[in-house]
C-alpha positions in Angstrom: -7.5 20.5 41.7 -7.9 24.2 40.2 -6.4 23.0 36.8 -8.8 19.9 36.8 -11.7 22.1 37.6 -11.0 24.3 34.7 -10.4 21.4 32.4 -13.9 20.2 33.3 -15.4 23.2 31.6 -14.2 22.2 28.2 -15.5 19.5 25.9 -12.5 17.8 24.3 -13.8 14.5 22.7 -11.2 12.6 20.6 -12.8 12.1 17.1 -11.4 9.5 14.7 -12.4 10.9 11.3 -10.5 8.1 9.5 -13.0 5.6 10.9 -15.9 7.2 9.0 -19.1 9.2 9.9 -20.5 6.4 12.2 -17.8 6.3 14.5 -17.4 10.3 14.6 -21.2 10.5 15.3 -20.9 8.0 18.0 -18.0 9.9 19.6 -19.7 13.2 19.4 -22.8 11.9 20.9 -20.9 10.4 23.8 -19.2 13.9 24.4 -22.4 15.8 24.2 -24.7 13.5 26.3 -23.7 15.0 29.6 -25.0 18.3 28.2 -28.4 16.8 27.6 -28.1 17.0 23.7 -30.3 14.3 22.2 -28.5 11.7 20.0 -31.0 12.4 17.2 -30.0 15.9 17.2 -26.2 15.0 17.0 -26.8 12.5 14.2 -28.7 15.1 12.2 -26.0 17.6 12.7 -23.1 15.2 11.9 -25.0 14.1 8.8 -25.4 17.6 7.6 -21.9 18.4 8.3 -20.5 15.4 6.3 -22.9 16.4 3.4 -21.7 19.8 3.3 -17.9 18.8 3.4 -18.6 16.3 0.6 -20.2 19.1 -1.5 -17.4 21.6 -0.8 -14.8 18.7 -1.8 -16.6 18.3 -5.0 -16.8 21.9 -5.9 -13.1 22.2 -5.1 -12.1 19.3 -7.4 -14.4 20.5 -10.2 -12.8 24.0 -10.1 -9.3 22.3 -10.2 -10.4 20.1 -13.1 -11.4 23.1 -15.0 -8.1 25.0 -14.4 -5.9 22.1 -15.5 -8.0 21.5 -18.6 -7.5 25.3 -19.3 -3.8 25.1 -18.7 -3.5 21.9 -20.9 -5.5 23.6 -23.8 -3.6 26.9 -23.7 -0.2 25.8 -22.8 0.2 28.4 -20.3 2.6 27.7 -17.4 1.1 26.7 -14.2 2.3 26.1 -10.7 1.0 23.3 -8.5 1.4 24.4 -4.9 1.9 21.3 -2.7 2.2 20.9 1.1 0.1 20.6 4.2 -3.3 22.6 4.0 -2.3 24.9 6.9 0.8 26.0 4.9 -0.7 26.1 1.5 -3.7 28.1 2.4 -2.9 30.2 5.4 -1.8 33.4 4.0 -0.2 34.4 7.4 1.9 31.2 7.3 3.1 31.4 3.5 3.0 35.3 3.4 0.3 35.4 0.7 2.5 33.2 -1.7 -0.1 32.2 -4.2 -1.7 35.7 -4.6 1.8 37.1 -5.1 2.7 34.7 -7.6 -0.2 35.6 -9.5 -0.1 39.3 -8.8 3.5 40.0 -9.4 4.4 37.5 -12.1 1.0 36.5 -13.7 1.5 32.8 -12.8 -1.4 30.4 -12.6 -1.5 28.6 -9.3 -3.4 25.3 -8.5 -3.3 24.1 -4.7 -2.9 20.4 -4.3 -6.1 19.9 -2.9 -7.9 21.2 -6.1 -6.4 18.1 -7.8 -8.0 14.7 -7.7 -5.1 12.5 -6.9 -6.9 9.7 -5.6 -6.8 7.5 -8.9 -3.0 7.6 -9.1 -0.8 4.8 -8.0 2.5 5.9 -6.6 3.8 2.6 -5.6 6.5 2.9 -8.3 7.9 6.0 -6.6 7.4 4.7 -3.0 5.7 1.5 -2.2 5.4 2.2 1.6 4.3 5.8 1.8 2.9 6.1 5.5 1.4 9.6 5.3 -1.7 10.2 3.3 -0.6 13.7 2.4 2.6 12.2 1.2 0.7 10.1 -1.2 -1.3 13.0 -2.4 1.9 15.2 -2.9 3.6 12.3 -5.0 0.3 11.7 -7.1 0.2 15.4 -7.8 3.9 15.3 -8.8 3.0 12.4 -11.2 0.4 14.6 -12.8 2.7 17.4 -13.2 5.1 14.9 -15.0 2.5 14.5 -17.7 2.4 18.2 -18.7 5.6 20.2 -19.8 4.1 23.4 -18.7 3.2 22.4 -15.3 5.8 22.9 -12.4 5.9 22.5 -8.4 6.5 24.6 -5.5 6.5 22.9 -2.2 5.6 24.7 1.0 7.0 23.2 4.3 7.8 24.3 7.8 11.2 24.5 9.3 12.5 21.1 10.3 9.2 19.2 9.5 10.3 15.5 9.7 7.7 13.9 7.3 8.2 16.8 4.7 12.0 16.3 5.0 11.4 12.6 3.8 8.8 13.1 1.4 10.4 15.8 -0.7 13.2 13.5 -1.8 10.5 11.6 -3.9 8.9 14.7 -5.5 11.7 14.9 -8.3 11.6 11.3 -9.3 7.8 11.5 -9.4 7.5 14.8 -11.5 10.8 14.3 -13.4 11.5 18.0 -13.1 13.4 20.3 -10.6 11.0 22.0 -8.1 11.2 24.7 -5.6 11.0 24.0 -1.9 10.0 26.8 0.4 10.8 26.3 4.0 9.0 28.9 6.4 10.1 29.4 10.1 7.8 32.1 11.1 9.5 35.1 9.5 7.4 38.0 8.3 9.6 39.5 5.5 8.8 38.0 2.0 11.9 39.3 0.3 14.0 36.2 0.4 11.0 34.1 -0.4 10.0 36.0 -3.5 13.7 36.1 -4.7 13.8 32.5 -4.7 10.3 32.2 -6.4 11.6 34.7 -9.2 14.8 32.8 -9.8 12.8 29.4 -9.9 10.3 30.9 -12.4 13.1 32.5 -14.5 14.9 29.1 -14.7 11.7 27.6 -16.0 11.5 30.2 -18.6 8.1 31.5 -17.2 9.4 35.2 -17.0 10.7 35.3 -20.4 8.0 36.2 -23.0 10.1 35.0 -26.0 10.2 31.6 -24.4 6.4 31.3 -24.4 6.3 32.0 -28.1 8.8 29.4 -28.7 6.7 26.8 -26.9 3.6 27.9 -28.6 5.4 27.5 -32.0 6.5 23.9 -30.9 2.8 22.9 -30.1 1.6 24.1 -33.5 
């Protein structure tokens, strides 16, 4: 009884974002109705929230488009960081990976959600990809395949079931070796950065004379 009474103090609606704004709004309205929140107020808030999210998504994709255009135009090496958002963007989870790649090695890093992967068809790589994020990862890998100066670092959790399946298709999709970093809650970045450095070196990114050779080939 005490646990039930405590649980009653929390609002915990199940919200199905995949079913669209109308369903989400209806579910939020039902959850907030006992508190006396008018339906029109919920509808207005939900609409404003969806609009703000859409604007943010568009700004992110535009920034990614400009970044990729710059990398293609200059031929500078770039790393596309793929993985789940809570791994790619949480600096506590990934030990500030993107910032360290940039600060320590001067590497250009583009996160997967900055890339417009929706137009790409991945059925030639996997025709039954169940996870939406898996589809996005493979689509990003296909974009990497189009540009010799782009490479992939995949960030994952220890024993993540879906990732253990998805990662086997990244190499065929990109046509290139990639680095997979598996995090398990440790706080020391020495091993991680050692592997990053070895990977970057294997790609020739840490060798200035190799950059000059590639520039000469493009001209």
